N, C-alpha and C positions, 0 to 999 in steps of 0.2 A: 821119319820125314817131317819137314815143316811145310805145310800146305796152306795156301791162301786162295779162297774163292772170291771173285769180284762180282758184285751184284749192283744192278742199277737201283733197285729198291727192295726193302724187306717187307713191304706190305703183303698181307695174306693173299696167296694165290697158290694153285697147285704146283706151278713151276718153281716158285720160291721154296715151297715146302720140300720138294725133292732135293734141292740144293742143301737145305738144312739137314735133311735126313742123311744125305751123303756125308756132310761134315760131322754129324753126330756119330755115325757108324765108324768113320775113319778115326775119330777120337777114341772110340771104344776099342779100336784095334791097336792103340798105342801111339798114334801119330799126334803131333801138335797141329791143330787146325784153327785157322781164323777166317772170318768173313769180313771183307772190306766192302762197304756199301755207301752209295751217295746219300740215300735218304730212306725214310720209312720208320716203321715201328714193329719190332720183332717179338713183342711180349705175348703174342698169341700162341707162340710155339711152346710145346709141352716138355721140351728137354733144355738143359743148359748148354748153350753154345757161345763161342767168343765172337762178338761182332763189334767192329769199329767203323765209325761213320766219318767219311772224308768227302769234302766237296770235289776234290780232285783224286780220282782213283789211281792216277799215275804218280802220286806224291811218293818220293823215294822212301824206302824203309831205312831205319837206322841200321848201322853196320851189323849189330848183333842180332837183328830180327829179320834179316833177309830170308824169305822162304826158299825152300828147294824147288817148290812147284807152285806156279800161279795158274789158276783155272778161270778163264773168262766164261760167263754163263749167259751172255746175250750179245748180239752183234755190236751193241754200243760199248761193250767193255773189252772188246778184242784188242783195239789199239792200245789202250791203257795197259793191258797185260803185257804186250811187247815192250812198252816203254819202261817197265819196271826192271828190265834186264836181269831177270832171275834165271837160274840154271835151266829150268824146264818150264815151258808154257803150253797149255792146252786150251781148246775152245770146246766147251760142253754144250751140245745142241739138243734141245728137247722138241724142236720143230723148226722147219726152215721158214724164216720170216719173209723171205723173198716171194713165197707162194701165197702170202696173205693179201687179199685185195686192199685191206686197210693200209698196207705199207707200199702201195703202188708208187706213190710219189717219192718214196725213199729207196726204191729198188736199187738204184745205182750205188747209193751209199752202203746199202746192205751187201751188195756184191763186192764192193771194195773191201769191206771188213772180212768177208769170207775168203777173199783171195790172199789175205795176209798169210805168210808161211808158218801157220800154226797148226799142228795136228788137231784134227777134229775127233770128238768122242760123241757118239749118239746113243739114244735110248732104244733104238731098234734097227733091225737090218733094212727095213723099208726106207728109213731116213738115211742110212749109210748109202744105200743105192741111189737115192735121190741126189745127194751131194756129189757122188761120183759121176752121175750123169751130167750134172751142170758144170762141175769144176775139174773133173778128171783127177789124176793123182800126180800132177806135175810139180806142184809146190808144197803139198802137204798130204799126209796120210789121213784116212778116215777109218775109225774102228768103232764097233758096236760094244758098249759096255752093258746095255740093258737098263731096265727101270727098277725102281724100288716101290714096293707096296707094303705097308705096315700091317702084316697079317696078325700081329699080336694085338693091335688096337682094333682093326676092322674084323670082327668076328660075328658069326650068326646068332640070332635069337633062337628061341624054341619055335621050330616050324609049326608044330601041331597047335601050340598055344595061340599063335597069330591067326591061323586059319579058323580055329574054333571061335575066337572072338568075333571075327568078321561074319561068320555064319550066324552066330547067336544074335548079334545086334543088327544084322542086315545093313551094315555100314557100307558105304562106297569103297571101292578099291582105292588104295592110297598110292598115288604115283609121284615119283620124285623126278625133277627135271633140273639139271645143274648146268650153269654156264652163262656167259654174257649174251644177252639177246642181241647186242650190237655187234658181236663178233661173227663174221660170215662163216668161219670154220666150224663153229659150234652147232650150227643148224637148229637153233632153238625155235625159230618160227616154223620150221617143218613139223616139229613135235607138237607145238601149240595148235597148229592147223589140224593135225591128226586128232588131237584131243577134242577140238571143236566138232570135227566130223562124228566122233563117237557120241558126244553129248547130243547132237542132233538126232541120233538114233536111240536116244533115251538110255544110253549107258551111263550109269552113275559113277562118277569119278571125283576123288578129292585130290587136287593138284597142289603140290608144294614146289615152289620155285626157289632156287638158290642162285644168287648173283652178287657180285661185288659192287653193283650199281643199283640206284633206286629204280623202282618199277616205272617204266615209261608209259606214256599215253598210248603209244603205238602198240606196245605189248598188250595192254589192257583191252584193246579193240578186238584182239583175236578171240580170246576166250577168258572167262573169269578165272582168276588165280585165288585159290582158297587160303593159301598161306605163302607169304613172301618173306624170305629171310636173307640176311647179308652178313658176310664176314664172320662165319662160324669157326670156332677153334676145331682142331682135329678131333678132340674128345666129343664135342657137340655133334660133329658130322657123323661120328661112329654111332652115336645114339639115334641120330636121325635116320640113317640107313636101316637100322634094326626096326624102326617104327613104321616102315613103309613096305608095301607089297611088291611094287614094281619100280624099275627105273627105265626111262627112255634115254638112250645115248645116241643122239641124232647127228653126230659130227660128220663133216665132210672129209674128203680124202687127205687134205693138207694137215689134218690133226696129227700132232706129233706123237701122242700116246693115248690120251683120254684117261686120266687118273681116276675120275669119279666112276667110270665103268668098271675098272679093275677093283676099286674099293667096294663097290656095290656087290660084285661077284663074291669078293672075300667075305662080305657081310651076309651072304645068303639071300640076296634080293634077286628075284627073277627079272631078267633084263630083255628089252627089245633094243637092238643095236644095229647101226648101219654097217654094211659089209665093206669096210674100208681096211686098208692094210694093217693099221695099228690094232683095230678091234679083232681082226682075224688072226693075229700073230700068236695067240696064246696056245693054240693046239690045232693040229691039222684036221681034226674031226669037225670042228666048228659046231659042236653040239652043246655049248655052254651058254648060249643065248639064242633068242629068236632073231635071226639076221634079215635085214631088209636093204634094198638099194638106197643109197644116199639121195637126198633131195626129193623124197617121194612121200608126202603126208598120207596119201591113200594107202600105200603099202604099210606104213607104220600103224595106221588105224586098223587095218586088217589083221596084222600080226598081233596087235594088242587085244583085239576082240577074240581072236582064236585062242590066245593064252588065257584070257579071262574065262573062257568056256572049257578049259582043259586043266582040271585040278591035278591030274597025274603029271602033266608036263610042267606045271608050276612046281610041284614037289621035286621033280627030277632036276630042274634048273637050280632050285634052292640048295640042293645037296651037291650038285656038280660044281657050281661056282667056288664054294669054299675049298673043296677038295683040290681043284685045279690051282687056285691061287696059293694055297699052302705048298703045293708041289713046286710051283714056279718061283715063289718069292720069299718063303719062310727063311731061307738061308742067307738072304741079303747078298746074293751073288754079284749084283751090280757094284756094290761097294768093294768087294774083293777084286773084281776085274779092274776097277779104277786104281786100286792100290797096286796091283801087279803091273799095270801099264806104266804107272809112275815110276815104280822101282826099276822096271826093265829099261826105261828111257836113260837111266844113268849108266847102263852097260854098253850103250851104243856109241 
């Protein structure tokens, strides 16, 4: 097949990286894959992929390059996908933008884009259910293809080595917190307030923040940030996970997947995570992280302190996470499902 993904921007983000990973894996499976984007810089990505930049995503293809399949990857690219008049069109959804408070003023436009008669592909059953609740199945189908986690890149460090160093040098526990402070769905202020509560109780913590924006004055006011980093490559992120003891994943229910949480689990990092559908989707036992209610800094602080005082639980989580992520994602099943759905669409 000849497949084209449409992206608004190629700037580094978890959602863009998932699209790149899908494209790369489909290329590895023998398909011709290109990405058409309006703007950005893709050189942070660690594999070779084919990207073309166009001001107008709906610019017609030349006769000999018309794709068999076009995949919109954001609500703003759905109309362009239809206008290209390719044999098959899909809308890949990693989170429903209509549920985000930041997009409240654009909700009508988002709903118009989603009501277009384009089959939807989602990263999880919770998202499939959400779209079906809102739009039904009258004008398009909704199918789950699942998510991708690079379990070859995100792998554990030596557990015993990390623990021995921390005890020998009596260093503070290193906590990783990833996401835009300004994004309501990420819940970063909840985690920062929890860290502030712990520090007021003399719990020693070293906090590393990752965000694609500069550290704001509002964020600084909550609690000191020991290390603030931005726009790290996937390889740098893999090293960073292995250098930390814990990750807090404080997202709210509208979170589409929560890629940092999955990558941290694959890297053997003990996690405190909110009990939201995407975080709970990995296994019915829910024993792979310390789960807390969303929007509750006190609960996050309590879970974090309990975990800090339980070396056995830490060790269990550091082993359980990689085992579970390897089981779920090592085979890149989401790319195979996307391939099969595209192929099947030509038989209908």
